[in-house]
N, C-alpha and C positions, 0 to 999 in steps of 0.2 A: 690944495685939494687932493692932488695925487698922493701926497705923503699920507694924508688921512685915510684915503682908500687903501693904500698899501698896508697901513697899520691894521685896519679892520680885516683885510684879507688874511694877514698873518695870524691874527687872533682867531679867526674861524678855523684855520688849519691846526693851530697848536692847542687851543683850549680843550677840545674833546678828549685829547689824551691825558689831560690833567684832572678831569672831573669824574672819570669812571671809577667804580669801586675796585678794590684790590682783590685778586683771587690768588690763593696759594695752595700748594699741595700740603696735606696734613697726614701724618702717620707717626705713631709713637715709637714703633720699632720698624723702620723702613727696610725693605729688601735691599740687598747689596749684590749686584748693581741695582740701582733704583729702577723701578717700573711704575709708571703712572697708573697701571691697572690695579695695583695694590694699595693705592692711596685715595683719600677722599679729597675733593676740592672744597675748600672753605673760602668764604668771602667776607669782606668788611667794607662798609662805606665810610668809616671813620678816617679823617684826614691824618696822615702821619703814621699809619700802620705799616708794618714790615712783614715780609715773608722771612722765615729763618730756616736754617739748616744747622743742626748741631751734630757733629760727628766725633766719635771716640773710637777706640780700637775695637770695642765690643758691640757698639750699636750706633745707629744714626736715626735722628728724628727730624721731622719737618712740621711747620705750622705757621701761624700768624700771631703777631704780638704787637702791642702798642709802642713799645720801645725796644731797640736792639742795638748791640755794639758788636761789631766784627772783631774777633780775637782768636788767638791760637795759644793756649796756655797748657803746658804739660801734656801735649798730645790730644787735647780736646779743642776742636775748632768750632767756632760759631761764625756763620756767614749770614749777612743781612742784605736784603734787596727790597725794592719797592715797585716792581713791575709784575704784571700778571704771570703767574706760574713760573717765576724766576728761580724758585728754590728746587728745581728738578735735578740739576747736574752737579758735577764736581766744581766747576767754575761758574760763579754767579756774576753775570755782567748785566747791568741794567740797560737793556737795549732801548727801551722807550726814552730814556734820558738822552741817549745819543741821537735819536730821531728828533727830539725836541731841540737840541743844540743845532743840528743840521738845519731844521726849519727856521730857527732864528737867524742863522748865518745867511740863508737864502733871502730872508726878509730884509736883512741889513743890506745885502747886495741890491735888492730891488729898490730900496729907498735911495741908495746912492745913484741909481740909474735915473731916477726922476728928479 
């Protein structure tokens, strides 16, 4: 019974971060350095969408796409992420993913205690 309760408690903590829609900054020619004031925030409720940032020596663009592959070819870099407004900076780190992993580790620890 305690294991079932712990499982449901963990699900209540983790699932809300998984079901929200994705929001990304969008601009065709973004300011350098990036300013959120010059960008539009776009959103999607589709599962599996990504925020992206494409950067070349002459321009940088940001937006939202259904598929994305992180790459750096001949000075053109593409960065993909899937957390809200994660395509703002130089380094794109999916923080929500780290929070989900931490929540699961805590849940596993709680299950071992009972």
